[in-house]
GUKOL-284711 format. One record per atom (N, C-alpha, C, O, CB): residue in one letter; x, y, z. Coordinates in steps of 0.001 Angstrom, whole numbers, padded with zeros to 6 digits, always signed. Glycine has a CB too. Example, Ala and Ser with C-alpha at 12.3 -4.5 7.8 and 13.67 -1.06 7.14 Angstrom:
2
A+013190-005690+007800
A+012300-004500+007800
A+013200-003300+007800
A+014236-003319+008465
A+011308-004473+009046
S+012850-002250+007080
S+013670-001060+007140
S+012900+000030+007870
S+013409+001138+008039
S+014084-000598+005725
This chain:
184
X+044943+179056+096701
X+045560+178033+095862
X+046336+177082+096760
X+046974+177494+097730
X+046492+178668+094779
X+046268+175823+096421
X+047021+174809+097141
X+047860+174058+096115
X+047337+173589+095103
X+046073+173837+097939
X+049150+173944+096373
X+050065+173277+095456
X+051036+174279+094860
X+050911+175487+095065
X+049292+172558+094346
X+052007+173759+094119
X+052990+174628+093471
X+053062+174284+091990
X+052852+173144+091577
X+054388+174486+094138
X+053359+175289+091226
X+053451+175127+089771
X+054913+174916+089387
X+055809+175517+089979
X+052855+176368+089026
X+055142+174084+088420
X+056481+173844+087899
X+056928+175079+087113
X+056262+175490+086163
X+056515+172563+087003
X+058056+175665+087514
X+058549+176895+086887
X+058834+176709+085399
X+058555+177605+084603
X+059810+177370+087593
X+059385+175560+085012
X+059687+175329+083590
X+058410+175264+082767
X+058357+175796+081659
X+060492+174029+083411
X+057386+174617+083300
X+056117+174532+082594
X+055506+175929+082448
X+054979+176281+081393
X+055144+173585+083337
X+055587+176711+083514
X+055068+178078+083483
X+055815+178895+082421
X+055197+179639+081661
X+055200+178748+084882
X+057116+178757+082373
X+057926+179482+081390
X+057584+179068+079964
X+057531+179908+079066
X+059412+179249+081654
X+057351+177770+079753
X+056951+177310+078409
X+055603+177903+078015
X+055394+178280+076862
X+056884+175764+078358
X+054697+177982+078976
X+053388+178570+078706
X+053537+180016+078251
X+052967+180415+077236
X+052491+178492+079952
X+054298+180791+078998
X+054510+182197+078657
X+055205+182316+077298
X+054840+183172+076491
X+055345+182901+079754
X+056198+181468+077040
X+056919+181490+075764
X+055995+181144+074602
X+056213+181599+073479
X+058101+180514+075800
X+054978+180351+074861
X+054035+179969+073807
X+053062+181067+073431
X+052402+180982+072395
X+053267+178766+074232
X+052961+182104+074262
X+052006+183177+073981
X+052221+183806+072616
X+051283+183934+071828
X+052099+184241+075043
X+053457+184199+072337
X+053700+184935+071106
X+053434+184070+069880
X+053125+184595+068810
X+055128+185456+071077
X+053549+182760+070021
X+053236+181875+068896
X+051763+181922+068536
X+051366+181513+067444
X+053639+180447+069220
X+050949+182427+069468
X+049522+182606+069234
X+049164+184086+069066
X+047987+184441+069008
X+048721+182000+070385
X+050189+184947+068986
X+049933+186371+068801
X+049521+187086+070072
X+048809+188089+070017
X+048877+186559+067774
X+049961+186580+071221
X+049584+187149+072510
X+050811+187775+073166
X+051850+187127+073293
X+048959+186067+073432
X+050691+189023+073577
X+051749+189697+074341
X+051404+189587+075818
X+050247+189750+076205
X+051906+191205+073908
X+052413+189308+076647
X+052228+189103+078084
X+052710+190327+078863
X+053777+190876+078590
X+052981+187839+078552
X+051903+190738+079836
X+052253+191872+080684
X+051853+191573+082129
X+050902+190835+082388
X+051565+193171+080180
X+052592+192156+083048
X+052203+192137+084453
X+052013+193580+084879
X+052761+194464+084460
X+053270+191405+085350
X+051006+193816+085718
X+050705+195166+086187
X+050290+195111+087652
X+049889+194065+088164
X+049590+195819+085324
X+050394+196240+088303
X+050005+196338+089706
X+048519+196666+089777
X+048106+197789+089491
X+050852+197415+090454
X+047725+195676+090160
X+046281+195865+090250
X+045781+195784+091685
X+044570+195749+091906
X+045568+194834+089402
X+046671+195753+092657
X+046227+195602+094041
X+045410+194328+094169
X+045770+193295+093605
X+045401+196831+094499
X+044319+194398+094903
X+043485+193203+095084
X+042241+193224+094205
X+041455+192277+094221
X+043072+193072+096539
X+042054+194301+093432
X+040809+194436+092696
X+040721+193608+091412
X+039617+193366+090924
X+040605+195854+092364
X+041842+193172+090857
X+041803+192459+089587
X+042918+191425+089517
X+044069+191715+089843
X+041913+193441+088417
X+042568+190223+089092
X+043574+189182+088901
X+044216+189321+087530
X+045401+189029+087365
X+042950+187784+089062
X+043441+189766+086545
X+043973+189927+085203
X+042867+189990+084177
X+041682+189894+084495
X+044920+188801+084874
X+043291+190156+082923
X+042327+190221+081821
X+043053+189962+080513
X+044282+189979+080449
X+041603+191600+081785
X+042263+189721+079464
X+042789+189605+078107
X+041959+190523+077228
X+040747+190643+077404
X+042750+188117+077587
X+042626+191170+076278
X+041917+192071+075384
X+042584+192041+074016
X+043739+191636+073884
X+041887+193511+075953
X+041852+192471+073013
X+042386+192544+071660
X+043417+193648+071539
X+043336+194662+072231
X+041267+192764+070658
X+044383+193450+070663
X+045404+194463+070388
X+044927+195312+069219
X+044284+194825+068289
X+046795+193807+070077
X+045252+196562+069290
X+044872+197470+068217
X+046125+198137+067695
X+047017+198489+068467
X+043839+198523+068699
X+046192+198309+066403
X+047368+198920+065821
X+048232+197869+065143
X+047771+196782+064792
X+048166+199666+066884
X+049474+198219+064974
X+050400+197371+064222
X+051525+196897+065133
X+052700+197087+064822
X+050976+198130+063003
X+051166+196276+066262
X+052164+195806+067216
X+052783+194496+066743
X+052120+193649+066144
X+051539+195628+068605
X+054089+194359+067036
X+054821+193156+066624
X+055743+192716+067759
X+056140+193520+068603
X+055639+193416+065318
X+056075+191428+067763
X+057071+190862+068664
X+057808+189779+067901
X+057330+189281+066882
X+056418+190297+069975
X+058971+189423+068406
X+059704+188325+067792
X+059320+187004+068451
X+059205+186904+069672
X+061221+188561+067896
X+059132+186014+067620
X+058970+184621+068040
X+060114+183883+067369
X+059993+183436+066229
X+057533+184010+067643
X+061221+183760+068078
X+062407+183189+067457
X+062898+184137+066384
X+063131+185315+066656
X+062116+181788+066866
X+063057+183642+065172
X+063546+184480+064078
X+062437+185181+063316
X+062714+185939+062387
X+064348+183653+063127
X+061191+184944+063688
X+060064+185525+062971
X+059476+186721+063708
X+059361+186718+064933
X+058993+184479+062751
X+059113+187724+062955
X+058372+188845+063472
X+056897+188455+063419
X+056407+188006+062383
X+058665+190161+062664
X+056195+188626+064532
X+054828+188133+064666
X+053906+189281+065058
X+054252+190115+065896
X+054752+186991+065709
X+052743+189311+064449
X+051724+190316+064769
X+051100+190001+066121
X+050674+188871+066364
X+050633+190370+063668
X+051044+190991+066997
X+050385+190841+068288
X+048891+191095+068081
X+048491+192158+067608
X+050990+191822+069362
X+048077+190106+068439
X+046631+190236+068295
X+045919+190428+069630
X+044808+190955+069678
X+046076+189020+067599
X+046566+189996+070714
X+045948+190072+072036
X+046987+190453+073078
X+048181+190205+072913
X+045283+188732+072406
X+046511+191056+074144
X+047336+191354+075307
X+046714+190637+076497
X+045511+190738+076737
X+047450+192904+075561
X+047548+189913+077239
X+047094+189327+078495
X+047861+190032+079607
X+049084+190163+079555
X+047318+187756+078531
X+047122+190481+080607
X+047696+191232+081716
X+047322+190507+083000
X+046153+190203+083235
X+047194+192721+081731
X+048333+190230+083835
X+048079+189597+085130
X+048629+190484+086242
X+049523+191303+086030
X+048717+188179+085193
X+048075+190296+087409
X+048453+191061+088585
X+049823+190600+089075
X+049990+189453+089489
X+047393+190914+089701
X+050790+191495+089024
X+052158+191135+089426
X+052277+190860+090917
X+053271+190282+091358
X+053120+192239+089043
X+051283+191262+091700
X+051307+191053+093146
X+050879+189652+093550
X+050983+189295+094723
X+050419+192059+093821
X+050405+188859+092618
X+049927+187512+092924
X+051068+186493+092872
X+052114+186735+092270
X+048816+187108+091947
X+050837+185359+093513
X+051813+184268+093479
X+051854+183676+092076
X+050955+183905+091266
X+051463+183171+094529
X+052893+182923+091802
X+053019+182254+090511
X+051800+181369+090239
X+051313+181313+089109
X+054310+181416+090465
X+051314+180684+091262
X+050166+179799+091110
X+048895+180587+090793
X+048090+180161+089965
X+049969+178970+092377
X+048718+181725+091447
X+047554+182571+091154
X+047647+183154+089746
X+046641+183242+089042
X+047437+183706+092190
X+048842+183549+089337
X+049032+184041+087968
X+048692+182946+086965
X+048031+183198+085958
X+050484+184532+087756
X+049148+181728+087248
X+048879+180600+086363
X+047372+180377+086218
X+046876+180214+085103
X+049561+179325+086894
X+046644+180370+087331
X+045192+180170+087277
X+044520+181301+086502
X+043585+181062+085738
X+044605+180080+088700
X+044990+182520+086696
X+044436+183663+085967
X+044708+183531+084481
X+043815+183738+083659
X+045019+184979+086496
X+045935+183190+084137
X+046307+183033+082728
X+045455+181961+082064
X+044951+182172+080961
X+047800+182680+082597
X+045286+180821+082714
X+044507+179739+082087
X+043037+180141+081955
X+042375+179742+080997
X+044629+178430+082913
X+042528+180916+082890
X+041153+181420+082791
X+041028+182367+081594
X+040106+182240+080788
X+040735+182146+084104
X+041954+183307+081485
X+041888+184290+080391
X+042117+183635+079031
X+041456+183990+078055
X+042923+185400+080611
X+043052+182679+078960
X+043231+181937+077706
X+041991+181106+077400
X+041658+180892+076234
X+044479+181025+077784
X+041305+180639+078439
X+040038+179938+078238
X+039048+180823+077508
X+038371+180367+076587
X+039451+179484+079577
X+038954+182089+077907
X+038071+183025+077194
X+038476+183124+075725
X+037626+183058+074837
X+038112+184426+077855
X+039775+183282+075473
X+040252+183438+074104
X+039949+182207+073270
X+039310+182306+072223
X+041745+183718+074092
X+040406+181039+073732
X+040301+179831+072920
X+038898+179230+072897
X+038611+178367+072068
X+041269+178807+073422
X+038028+179673+073790
X+036609+179293+073694
X+035870+180230+072748
X+034677+180048+072504
X+035941+179312+075089
X+036562+181229+072213
X+035986+182114+071207
X+035227+183301+071739
X+034525+183967+070978
X+035099+181351+070354
X+035343+183591+073024
X+034576+184679+073620
X+035023+186051+073116
X+034258+187014+073185
X+034694+184626+075127
X+036259+186148+072609
X+036758+187406+072059
X+036623+187442+070541
X+037059+188396+069897
X+038215+187617+072458
X+036023+186408+069978
X+035922+186296+068532
X+037113+185542+067972
X+037934+185015+068722
X+035819+187676+067890
X+037201+185494+066662
X+038312+184818+065999
X+038434+185336+064576
X+037442+185489+063864
X+038117+183280+066008
X+039667+185601+064178
X+039919+185995+062798
X+040039+184782+061890
X+039958+184901+060668
X+041181+186837+062710
X+040232+183615+062492
X+040428+182396+061718
X+039736+181248+062458
X+040228+180772+063481
X+041956+182095+061502
X+038613+180818+061940
X+037815+179764+062583
X+038562+178425+062654
X+038171+177541+063417
X+036499+179576+061828
X+039633+178270+061866
X+040425+177039+061951
X+041232+176988+063248
X+041563+175909+063739
X+041366+176925+060742
X+041544+178155+063795
X+042346+178221+065021
X+041481+178019+066255
X+041810+177204+067117
X+043079+179562+065111
X+040386+178748+066348
X+039390+178576+067400
X+038115+179250+066914
X+038166+180128+066052
X+039877+179178+068779
X+036986+178849+067454
X+035714+179372+066962
X+035488+180817+067417
X+036064+181267+068407
X+034561+178486+067437
X+034655+181517+066688
X+034180+182821+067129
X+032829+182586+067780
X+031867+182199+067117
X+034085+183856+065937
X+032764+182822+069079
X+031530+182547+069822
X+031153+183766+070664
X+030851+183647+071851
X+031696+181291+070727
X+031175+184922+070038
X+030800+186143+070751
X+029285+186158+070931
X+028555+185444+070243
X+031284+187418+069986
X+028837+186973+071851
X+027403+187113+072072
X+026812+186107+073041
X+025598+186088+073248
X+026700+187002+070784
X+027654+185266+073642
X+027168+184341+074660
X+026861+185116+075937
X+027346+186232+076121
X+028206+183216+074932
X+026076+184538+076798
X+025798+185199+078069
X+027071+185235+078926
X+027982+184425+078755
X+024648+184471+078824
X+027102+186183+079835
X+028229+186293+080762
X+028397+184989+081550
X+029520+184552+081802
X+028023+187487+081729
X+027280+184376+081935
X+027316+183134+082714
X+027986+182008+081934
X+028803+181271+082485
X+025897+182716+083117
X+027647+181873+080658
X+028250+180820+079828
X+029740+181085+079660
X+030556+180178+079825
X+027555+180741+078440
X+030096+182321+079335
X+031508+182647+079137
X+032334+182377+080393
X+033399+181764+080312
X+031655+184106+078726
X+031862+182822+081532
X+032614+182616+082772
X+032679+181141+083163
X+033706+180667+083648
X+031987+183422+083904
X+031586+180423+082950
X+031586+179004+083298
X+032567+178236+082411
X+033293+177369+082895
X+030167+178414+083164
X+032590+178549+081127
X+033523+177876+080224
X+034970+178212+080575
X+035799+177311+080697
X+033232+178264+078770
X+035283+179494+080738
X+036666+179901+081018
X+037151+179326+082343
X+038292+178875+082444
X+036781+181431+081039
X+036295+179341+083354
X+036707+178800+084652
X+036814+177282+084610
X+037632+176703+085324
X+035722+179221+085742
X+036005+176635+083790
X+036113+175180+083625
X+037454+174817+082995
X+038096+173849+083402
X+034950+174640+082757
X+037874+175599+082000
X+039186+175391+081383
X+040273+175542+082447
X+041156+174692+082564
X+039417+176396+080211
X+040207+176617+083213
X+041204+176860+084246
X+041216+175731+085273
X+042283+175258+085664
X+040940+178198+084935
X+040049+175305+085706
X+039966+174235+086711
X+040589+172946+086180
X+041368+172303+086884
X+038497+173987+087118
X+040256+172560+084950
X+040821+171334+084374
X+042343+171399+084315
X+043027+170454+084708
X+040256+171094+082970
X+042863+172510+083826
X+044312+172641+083678
X+045000+172671+085040
X+046018+172007+085238
X+044657+173909+082884
X+044456+173428+085961
X+045064+173506+087300
X+045063+172137+087978
X+046072+171732+088555
X+044309+174532+088179
X+043954+171432+087914
X+043881+170098+088520
X+044930+169171+087918
X+045622+168455+088641
X+042476+169497+088335
X+045045+169187+086595
X+046005+168303+085921
X+047448+168714+086192
X+048363+167900+086073
X+045749+168297+084419
X+047652+169996+086561
X+048995+170482+086889
X+049294+170338+088379
X+050372+170719+088835
X+049146+171945+086467
X+048343+169787+089142
X+048565+169565+090568
X+048203+170733+091459
X+048607+170772+092621
X+049974+169223+090791
X+047446+171690+090934
X+047018+172847+091728
X+045548+172713+092085
X+044721+172339+091254
X+047266+174168+090961
X+045249+173017+093303
X+043856+173049+093752
X+043464+174516+093857
X+043953+175239+094726
X+043659+172290+095133
X+042576+174950+092965
X+042095+176323+093086
X+040611+176292+093436
X+039939+175287+093206
X+042342+177127+091770
X+040111+177362+093977
X+038724+177362+094465
X+037684+177558+093356
X+036717+178297+093541
X+038554+178450+095500
X+037870+176915+092230
X+036955+177078+091099
X+035524+176696+091431
X+034587+177332+090950
X+037430+176256+089938
X+035344+175676+092241
X+033971+175220+092503
X+033147+176322+093175
X+031945+176422+092930
X+033984+173953+093389
X+033766+177139+094009
X+033050+178252+094633
X+032661+179278+093573
X+031539+179785+093568
X+033915+178913+095735
X+033585+179571+092692
X+033337+180537+091626
X+032259+180011+090681
X+031322+180731+090336
X+034638+180838+090848
X+032395+178764+090269
X+031441+178166+089329
X+030040+178047+089924
X+029050+178206+089209
X+031929+176792+088894
X+029946+177771+091215
X+028630+177600+091830
X+027802+178878+091755
X+026574+178823+091813
X+028780+177166+093281
X+028457+180015+091629
X+027749+181281+091486
X+027050+181435+090154
X+026250+182353+089978
X+028694+182408+091673
X+027338+180554+089214
X+026732+180634+087886
X+025678+179557+087645
X+025177+179422+086528
X+027802+180532+086833
X+025341+178798+088671
X+024269+177806+088542
X+022924+178517+088540
X+022771+179570+089159
X+024333+176759+089693
X+021944+177936+087838
X+020617+178555+087840
X+019859+178194+089117
X+020411+177558+090014
X+019814+178116+086599
X+018597+178601+089192
X+017798+178389+090403
X+017653+176920+090773
X+017502+176591+091950
X+016433+178993+090224
X+017695+176033+089781
X+017581+174592+090031
X+018937+173927+090241
X+019021+172706+090369
X+016863+173922+088875
X+019992+174727+090276
X+021326+174174+090486
X+021963+173599+089224
X+022925+172836+089306
X+021262+173112+091529
X+021430+173961+088056
X+021950+173456+086779
X+023015+174401+086228
X+022946+175615+086418
X+020804+173283+085752
X+023998+173821+085544
X+025033+174640+084916
X+024475+175292+083652
X+023525+174779+083059
X+026288+173787+084584
X+025061+176424+083233
X+024630+177039+081972
X+024867+176084+080799
X+025620+175117+080923
X+025379+178373+081736
X+024233+176354+079678
X+024398+175527+078482
X+025730+175869+077810
X+025797+176711+076915
X+023209+175736+077491
X+026774+175198+078263
X+028120+175434+077746
X+028442+174424+076658
X+027723+173441+076481
X+029164+175357+078877
X+029525+174668+075930
X+030022+173714+074948
X+031185+172952+075576
X+032294+173475+075688
X+030461+174431+073625
X+030920+171716+075982
X+031969+170900+076573
X+033094+170651+075568
X+034267+170630+075939
X+031392+169568+077070
X+032737+170463+074303
X+033754+170248+073268
X+034696+171450+073175
X+035910+171283+073058
X+033085+169988+071901
X+034140+172650+073228
X+034959+173856+073162
X+035860+173972+074383
X+037027+174344+074257
X+034074+175096+073043
X+035335+173659+075563
X+036137+173693+076795
X+037304+172723+076687
X+038432+173079+077027
X+035267+173348+078030
X+037057+171518+076224
X+038121+170512+076131
X+039139+170864+075047
X+040333+170618+075215
X+037522+169134+075850
X+038673+171437+073940
X+039587+171843+072872
X+040482+172991+073350
X+041679+173004+073063
X+038795+172266+071607
X+039907+173951+074074
X+040696+175059+074619
X+041718+174537+075627
X+042861+174992+075650
X+039776+176110+075283
X+041308+173589+076452
X+042213+172987+077435
X+043398+172329+076736
X+044544+172497+077152
X+041465+171954+078302
X+043117+171587+075681
X+044179+170914+074922
X+045152+171934+074324
X+046365+171723+074348
X+043571+170039+073801
X+044628+173032+073792
X+045465+174057+073176
X+046397+174690+074219
X+047577+174910+073946
X+044586+175140+072509
X+045870+174980+075403
X+046686+175583+076459
X+047723+174581+076968
X+048867+174953+077228
X+045793+176071+077626
X+047338+173330+077110
X+048298+172319+077550
X+049411+172124+076538
X+050534+171798+076922
X+047595+170997+077802
X+049133+172313+075256
X+050192+172262+074241
X+051171+173417+074450
X+052374+173259+074244
X+049588+172315+072810
X+050663+174560+074851
X+051550+175689+075169
X+052406+175339+076386
X+053592+175667+076428
X+050726+176990+075435
X+051810+174677+077368
X+052528+174325+078598
X+053633+173306+078367
X+054664+173351+079038
X+051560+173787+079621
X+053433+172394+077432
X+054473+171382+077199
X+055440+171782+076086
X+056351+171027+075744
X+053829+170048+076856
X+055236+172967+075527
X+056150+173494+074513
X+055913+172967+073120
X+056744+173188+072239
X+057536+173197+074898
X+054804+172274+072883
X+054574+171678+071564
X+053752+172565+070628
X+053518+172189+069480
X+053882+170353+071724
X+053312+173727+071095
X+052526+174615+070238
X+053427+175170+069137
X+054569+175558+069383
X+051886+175774+071067
X+052900+175199+067944
X+053636+175703+066780
X+053243+177148+066509
X+052154+177589+066875
X+053365+174826+065530
X+054138+177870+065869
X+053873+179252+065499
X+052703+179307+064519
X+052688+178600+063511
X+055132+179907+064885
X+051742+180143+064826
X+050611+180376+063943
X+051135+181088+062697
X+051505+182260+062762
X+049489+181214+064656
X+051168+180394+061579
X+051752+180933+060347
X+051038+182181+059862
X+051642+183003+059172
X+051727+179887+059261
X+049780+182343+060201
X+049022+183522+059788
X+049520+184793+060466
X+049183+185895+060033
X+047552+183324+060091
X+050315+184653+061520
X+050797+185813+062265
X+052171+186281+061812
X+052612+187362+062203
X+050837+185494+063731
X+052862+185483+060987
X+054207+185850+060545
X+054155+187124+059710
X+053272+187314+058873
X+054850+184703+059735
X+055131+187985+059967
X+055265+189221+059213
X+056678+189293+058661
X+057582+188622+059158
X+054944+190462+060095
X+056863+190098+057645
X+058191+190278+057079
X+059052+191038+058074
X+058671+192114+058535
X+058124+191022+055721
X+060195+190490+058403
X+061154+191144+059291
X+061845+192242+058491
X+062454+191957+057460
X+062198+190118+059879
X+061763+193482+058942
X+062380+194573+058172
X+063889+194452+058061
X+064487+195108+057209
X+062039+195896+058797
X+064525+193637+058891
X+065979+193463+058832
X+066390+192400+057829
X+067566+192289+057483
X+066518+193104+060200
X+065413+191611+057357
X+065763+190517+056452
X+065540+190934+055001
X+064835+191900+054708
X+064938+189258+056781
X+066155+190182+054119
X+065988+190421+052695
X+064683+189770+052255
X+064342+188689+052733
X+067200+189870+051880
X+063961+190404+051363
X+062744+189761+050857
X+063098+188465+050132
X+064155+188343+049514
X+061973+190715+049910
X+062192+187516+050226
X+062423+186246+049530
X+062429+186491+048033
X+061621+187257+047509
X+061343+185193+049906
X+063346+185833+047360
X+063392+185942+045907
X+062963+184611+045322
X+063424+183553+045749
X+064813+186345+045406
X+062099+184673+044367
X+061623+183450+043722
X+062229+183388+042319
X+062205+184370+041577
X+060047+183405+043665
X+062753+182264+041982
X+063351+182055+040666
X+062336+181369+039791
X+061782+180331+040154
X+064659+181224+040755
X+062095+181950+038638
X+061171+181351+037676
X+061959+180623+036606
X+062955+181145+036106
X+060254+182421+037042
X+061535+179448+036254
X+062225+178676+035228
X+061389+178620+033987
X+061794+178012+032997
X+062542+177269+035716
């Protein structure tokens, strides 16, 4: 990686995770893994401000990596999520596009990461990674450019702090009183 990431922007990105139902973790993976994203199972919850929010996904990054490497990993993994590679419970939020080839999924997720990193002033070696997914004639897989750009926009909204809490994830806080409705 070449360049440095703005710490405030990185913090806003991480803070935006829970608004999308994503729990963030760092783990010691040595050099074998940069990170991954996976679906959450069970009834996990976290607070997003005053709201209790259902955790739908876990993103895990290698704690041994630099902030810039973590950022590139996070944007790649969020690319998988928002491009629909993990499915979607609500097509209004992002499409469900499971069943794509590994080449298409990796090309889309890395394209999202490359766009975001470039716009954030980071040079990452995406072109080397992406070139491994070209076919025999040097053509890129049949990706959805619209999906890549939409995912990029969604992640950039997290980075600038403008992402709103996904209302579908709100849960009743057990410490609060249930809402009372008055009928007239």
